[in-house]
C-alpha positions in Angstrom: 4.2 12.1 -23.0 5.5 10.3 -19.9 4.6 6.7 -19.6 1.6 6.0 -17.3 2.6 3.7 -14.5 -0.2 2.4 -12.3 1.3 -0.6 -10.5 4.6 -1.2 -8.7 6.1 -3.6 -6.2 8.6 -2.3 -3.6 10.4 -3.6 -0.5 10.3 -1.5 2.6 12.2 -1.8 5.9 12.0 0.5 9.0 15.1 1.4 10.9 16.7 -0.7 13.6 16.6 0.7 17.1 19.8 2.0 18.5 21.8 -0.3 21.0 21.8 0.5 24.7 25.1 1.8 26.1 27.4 0.0 28.6 29.0 2.9 30.5 30.1 3.8 34.1 30.1 7.2 35.7 33.6 8.6 35.8 34.3 11.8 37.8 37.3 13.1 39.6 37.4 12.2 43.3 34.3 9.9 42.9 35.1 6.2 42.9 32.7 3.5 41.6 30.2 6.0 40.2 27.9 3.3 39.0 26.3 2.5 35.6 25.2 5.4 33.5 24.7 3.9 30.0 21.8 5.5 28.1 19.1 3.9 25.9 19.3 3.7 22.1 17.0 5.8 20.0 14.0 4.4 18.1 14.6 3.5 14.4 12.9 5.6 11.7 9.5 4.4 10.4 8.3 4.0 6.8 5.4 6.5 6.2 3.2 6.8 3.2 1.8 10.2 2.4 -0.7 11.2 -0.3 0.6 13.9 -2.7 -1.9 15.5 -5.1 0.9 16.7 -7.3 1.6 13.1 -8.3 -0.6 11.3 -10.9 1.4 8.1 -11.6 3.6 5.6 -9.8 6.5 6.4 -12.1 8.9 7.1 -9.2 8.7 3.4 -8.2 9.7 2.1 -11.6 13.4 2.1 -10.9 13.8 2.5 -7.1 12.5 -0.7 -5.5 14.0 -0.7 -2.0 13.3 1.8 0.8 15.0 1.7 4.2 14.6 4.1 7.0 17.6 5.2 9.1 18.5 3.3 12.3 18.3 4.9 15.7 21.6 6.1 17.3 23.1 4.1 20.2 22.8 5.4 23.7 25.5 7.5 25.2 27.2 7.9 28.6 25.7 10.0 31.4 22.3 8.3 30.7 22.0 10.1 27.3 19.4 8.6 25.0 20.4 8.1 21.4 18.8 10.2 18.7 15.8 8.6 17.0 16.1 7.7 13.3 14.3 10.0 10.9 11.1 8.7 9.4 11.3 7.9 5.6 8.2 9.5 3.9 7.1 7.9 0.6 4.8 10.1 -1.4 2.1 8.5 -3.6 -0.8 9.7 -5.7 -4.3 9.9 -4.1 -6.2 6.7 -4.7 -3.2 4.4 -4.3 -4.0 1.0 -2.7 -1.2 -0.5 -0.6 -1.3 -4.3 -0.6 0.8 -7.1 0.9 2.7 -8.5 -2.1 2.4 -12.1 -0.9 -1.3 -12.3 0.0 -2.7 -9.4 -2.1 -4.6 -8.2 1.0 -5.2 -4.5 1.4 -3.0 -2.8 4.0 -4.3 0.7 3.4 -6.3 2.6 0.9 -4.4 5.9 0.6 -7.3 8.1 -0.3 -7.0 10.8 2.4 -4.4 13.2 3.6 -3.6 11.3 6.8 0.0 9.9 6.8 0.1 6.1 7.2 2.8 4.3 9.1 3.4 1.1 7.1 6.4 -0.2 9.1 7.3 1.1 12.6 10.9 1.6 13.6 12.5 -0.7 16.0 12.5 0.2 19.7 15.9 1.4 21.2 17.7 -1.0 23.5 18.1 -0.3 27.2 21.4 1.0 28.6 23.2 -0.8 31.5 21.7 1.7 33.9 18.5 -0.4 33.8 20.2 -3.6 34.9 21.7 -2.4 38.2 20.4 -4.2 41.3 21.6 -4.3 44.9 23.4 -7.6 44.1 24.5 -6.5 40.6 25.9 -3.0 41.0 28.1 -2.9 37.9 26.2 -4.6 35.0 28.5 -4.9 32.0 25.8 -5.6 29.4 23.0 -3.7 27.7 20.2 -4.6 25.4 20.5 -4.2 21.6 17.9 -2.2 19.7 15.1 -4.2 18.1 15.1 -4.7 14.4 12.8 -2.8 12.1 9.8 -4.3 10.3 10.3 -5.3 6.7 7.7 -6.1 4.1 7.2 -6.4 0.3 4.3 -4.3 -0.8 2.4 -3.8 -4.1 1.2 -0.3 -5.0 -1.9 -0.1 -7.2 -3.3 3.2 -8.4 -7.1 3.3 -8.7 -8.4 6.8 -9.6 -10.8 8.5 -7.2 -13.6 9.7 -9.5 -17.4 9.7 -9.1 -18.0 9.2 -12.8 -16.0 7.2 -15.4 -16.3 7.8 -19.1 -16.2 4.5 -21.0 -16.3 3.7 -24.7 -14.2 2.8 -27.6 -11.5 5.2 -28.7 -12.5 8.3 -30.6 -16.2 8.3 -29.6 -15.9 11.7 -27.9 -14.9 11.1 -24.3 -12.1 13.6 -24.2 -14.3 16.2 -26.0 -17.0 15.7 -23.4 -14.6 16.1 -20.5 -13.2 19.3 -22.0 -16.7 20.7 -22.6 -18.1 19.8 -19.2 -15.2 20.7 -16.9 -12.1 22.8 -16.7 -9.9 19.9 -17.7 -8.2 20.2 -21.1 -7.2 16.7 -22.3 -5.3 16.4 -25.6 -7.8 15.8 -28.4 -7.0 14.5 -31.9 -8.8 12.6 -34.6 -7.1 9.3 -34.2 -7.4 6.2 -32.1 -5.8 5.9 -28.6 -5.6 9.7 -28.1 -5.9 9.2 -24.4 -3.0 7.3 -23.0 -3.3 8.4 -19.4 -6.5 9.0 -17.4 -7.6 12.7 -17.2 -9.7 14.0 -14.3 -12.0 17.0 -14.4 -14.3 18.6 -11.8 -17.8 19.3 -13.2 -19.6 22.1 -11.4 -23.4 22.0 -11.4 -24.0 24.8 -9.0 -22.7 26.3 -5.8 -21.4 23.5 -3.6 -22.6 20.9 -6.2 -19.8 19.2 -8.2 -18.4 15.8 -9.0 -15.2 14.4 -10.4 -15.3 12.8 -13.8 -12.5 10.7 -15.3 -11.8 10.2 -19.0 -10.3 6.7 -19.0 -8.0 5.3 -21.7 -10.0 3.8 -24.6 -10.9 0.1 -24.5 -10.5 -2.5 -27.2 -11.8 -6.1 -27.4 -9.9 -8.4 -25.0 -9.0 -5.6 -22.6 -10.2 -7.7 -19.6 -7.5 -10.2 -20.6 -4.8 -7.5 -20.8 -5.0 -6.8 -24.5 -4.2 -3.2 -25.6 -4.3 -0.9 -22.6 -6.1 -3.7 -20.8 -6.2 -3.3 -17.1 -4.8 0.2 -17.3 -8.3 1.0 -18.6 -10.4 -1.2 -16.4 -8.6 -0.7 -13.0 -9.4 3.0 -13.0 -13.2 2.6 -13.2 -13.2 0.2 -10.3 -14.1 3.0 -7.8 -16.5 5.0 -10.1 -20.0 5.2 -8.8 -21.5 5.8 -12.2 -20.4 5.1 -15.8 -21.2 7.3 -18.8 -21.0 4.8 -21.7 -20.3 7.0 -24.8 -21.1 5.6 -28.2 -20.7 7.1 -31.7 -24.4 7.2 -32.7 -23.6 8.3 -36.2 -21.2 5.3 -36.8 -18.8 7.9 -38.3 -15.9 5.5 -38.5 -17.9 2.6 -39.8 -18.6 1.1 -36.4 -21.9 -0.3 -35.2 -22.9 1.5 -31.9 -25.0 -1.5 -30.7 -22.1 -3.8 -31.3 -19.8 -1.4 -29.4 -22.2 -1.4 -26.5 -22.3 -5.2 -26.3 -18.5 -5.6 -26.5 -17.6 -3.0 -23.9 -20.2 -4.4 -21.4 -18.9 -7.8 -22.1 -15.4 -6.6 -21.2 -16.6 -5.0 -18.0 -18.4 -8.2 -17.0 -15.3 -10.4 -17.7 -13.1 -8.0 -15.6 -15.5 -7.8 -12.6 -19.1 -8.8 -11.9 -19.4 -5.7 -9.7 -18.3 -3.5 -12.6 -20.9 -5.1 -15.0 -23.6 -4.2 -12.5 -22.4 -0.6 -12.0 -25.1 2.0 -12.9 -24.7 3.4 -16.4 -26.0 6.2 -18.5 -25.8 5.2 -22.2 -24.9 8.4 -24.1 -25.5 8.7 -27.8 -22.9 11.1 -29.1 -22.3 12.9 -32.4 -26.0 13.4 -33.0 -25.2 16.5 -35.1 -24.0 14.1 -37.8 -27.3 12.3 -38.0 -29.5 15.2 -39.2 -33.2 14.1 -39.0 -32.3 10.4 -38.9 -33.6 9.1 -35.5 -33.3 5.4 -36.4 -29.9 4.9 -34.8 -30.9 6.8 -31.7 -34.1 4.8 -31.2 -32.0 1.6 -31.5 -29.5 2.8 -28.9 -32.3 3.9 -26.5 -34.1 0.5 -26.9 -30.8 -1.3 -26.0 -30.4 0.9 -22.9 -34.0 0.3 -21.8 -33.6 -3.4 -22.4 -30.6 -3.5 -20.1 -32.0 -1.3 -17.4 -29.7 1.7 -18.1 -30.6 5.4 -18.4 -30.2 7.1 -21.7 -29.1 10.5 -23.0 -28.2 12.2 -26.3 -25.6 14.9 -27.1 -23.1 16.4 -29.5 -20.0 17.0 -27.5 -18.4 18.8 -30.4 -21.2 21.4 -30.6 -22.0 21.3 -26.8 -25.6 20.4 -27.5 -27.1 18.3 -24.7 -23.9 18.5 -22.5 -25.4 20.6 -19.7 -28.5 18.4 -19.7 -26.3 15.3 -19.4 -24.3 16.7 -16.5 -27.5 17.6 -14.6 -28.8 14.1 -15.2 -25.5 12.7 -14.0 -25.6 14.8 -10.8 -29.2 13.7 -10.0 -28.1 10.0 -10.5 -25.1 10.4 -8.2 -27.3 11.8 -5.4 -29.0 8.4 -5.2 -25.8 6.4 -5.1 -23.4 5.5 -2.3 -20.1 7.4 -1.9 -16.9 6.4 -3.8 -15.5 3.0 -2.7 -12.8 3.1 0.0 -11.2 -0.3 0.5 -11.2 -1.7 4.0 -8.0 -2.9 5.6 -7.5 -6.7 5.4 -3.9 -7.1 6.3 -2.9 -6.1 9.8 0.8 -5.2 9.8 1.1 -5.5 13.6 0.1 -9.2 13.3 2.7 -9.7 10.6 5.4 -8.2 12.9 4.1 -9.3 16.3 6.4 -9.0 19.3 8.9 -11.8 19.7 8.4 -14.0 22.8 9.7 -17.2 24.3 6.9 -19.0 22.3 9.0 -18.4 19.2 11.9 -20.6 20.3 12.6 -23.4 17.9 14.1 -26.8 18.9 15.6 -29.5 16.6 18.2 -32.2 16.4 20.9 -32.8 13.8 23.0 -36.0 14.3 24.3 -35.7 17.9 23.6 -31.9 18.2 20.6 -30.3 19.9 19.8 -27.0 18.3 18.0 -24.1 19.8 17.2 -21.1 17.6 14.6 -18.4 16.8 14.2 -14.6 16.9 13.9 -14.5 20.7 17.1 -16.5 21.1 18.9 -14.2 18.6 17.8 -11.0 20.5 18.8 -12.5 23.9 22.3 -13.5 22.7 22.8 -10.1 21.1 22.5 -8.5 24.5 25.1 -10.7 26.2 28.7 -9.7 27.0 30.3 -13.2 27.2 33.4 -11.7 28.7 31.4 -10.7 31.8 30.5 -13.3 34.4 27.3 -11.4 35.5 26.1 -11.2 31.9 26.6 -14.9 31.4 24.7 -15.6 34.7 21.9 -13.4 33.3 21.8 -15.5 30.1 21.5 -18.7 32.2 18.6 -17.3 34.2 16.7 -16.2 31.1 17.2 -19.5 29.3 16.1 -21.4 32.4 13.0 -19.1 32.9 12.0 -19.6 29.3 12.0 -23.4 29.8 14.9 -24.1 27.4 16.6 -26.6 29.7 13.4 -28.4 30.5 12.6 -28.7 26.8 16.1 -30.1 26.0 15.8 -32.7 28.8 12.4 -33.7 27.4 14.2 -34.3 24.1 16.7 -36.6 25.9 19.8 -34.4 26.3 22.4 -35.6 28.8 25.3 -33.9 30.5 28.2 -33.5 28.1 26.0 -33.6 24.9 26.7 -30.9 22.4 24.1 -28.1 22.0 24.0 -25.2 19.6 22.3 -22.1 20.7 22.2 -19.2 18.3 25.1 -20.7 16.3 27.3 -21.0 19.4 28.3 -24.5 20.6 28.2 -25.5 24.3 28.4 -28.7 26.3 25.2 -29.3 28.1 25.6 -29.1 31.9 22.4 -29.4 34.1 
């Protein structure tokens, strides 16, 4: 049986935009044709897509880095570069996408709509955009913008209306097989279920719900013991819990003690989970004969805790249909399956770079100017071209760089480092 993987951490980066082209029109018998450099193409985006053929995050166990292709650079004759192809990452339905640093929800991938997690960088302008009446032959273009990058955590939480909870071997898998078309592996030993199984239970035409047989719990699961959170995480979304107990104590277990322990684990994992509506289901009643004493004790426990109660024998199918009808009527009164709201806004994490992002500092006699805006500006400059250098000077002046340096006390002739290039300051 393949290992069930329900969490993963990966690093994603969208593609860089293609650089703009520096080019001039060349045609026989036509002199000074003018600039015709085209724009770069947009970089590829990182897109997450739900795939119902997937049931685990196994694909992310070994591959941890995902990078979309860059856009192609612009060409001559005003030709725009080709856009980079989007990189589509397929995940199981119910996967929560979180920012790895803050844990905030980026997207609950529970529907079929593709989600763009990181947008590709915009392509740079070709030199055709920089022509003016006074600058008719610009020898510089803009570079493409870098892509967005982010470390994200994937967390699979099954989408099911009803979760079957209980200690191993109490009959959860048998109930799922009897009540739905699901055919989970069933055997008479502990921890039969190592991966969650989903089944659709049909009550009537247009009336159905999804039921999940979750891996069996043991004491200490809320602290990660045994299957631990691999059990508890997947009942997080369930609207209703069917708490199955072995009423006959066929393996020497006390059903009341089992009920107490599992509800204690639910409460330690999540207060919300502890308060989730439950139907306490006494199973294996066929082994009790006429002895109602254990059933009365279980029903009293359910009544005392405000839970509904039901009896059945999953092995003989006795009471299964009645339990499914009771479950359906309980679901009709409950809100829909939880869908997590977005908390982390990716556009804020990758906001456009502006002059406000310029950083100033001093180191010994050096004045240092740095930051993403500076890096992008310098990447667009052709230092062999006089007009390009003049353009750089105007942009720095308009951004207030010179005024800020003079506030810091810089004098003519002082050394200044801008984007790792050293200059002598000259007002």
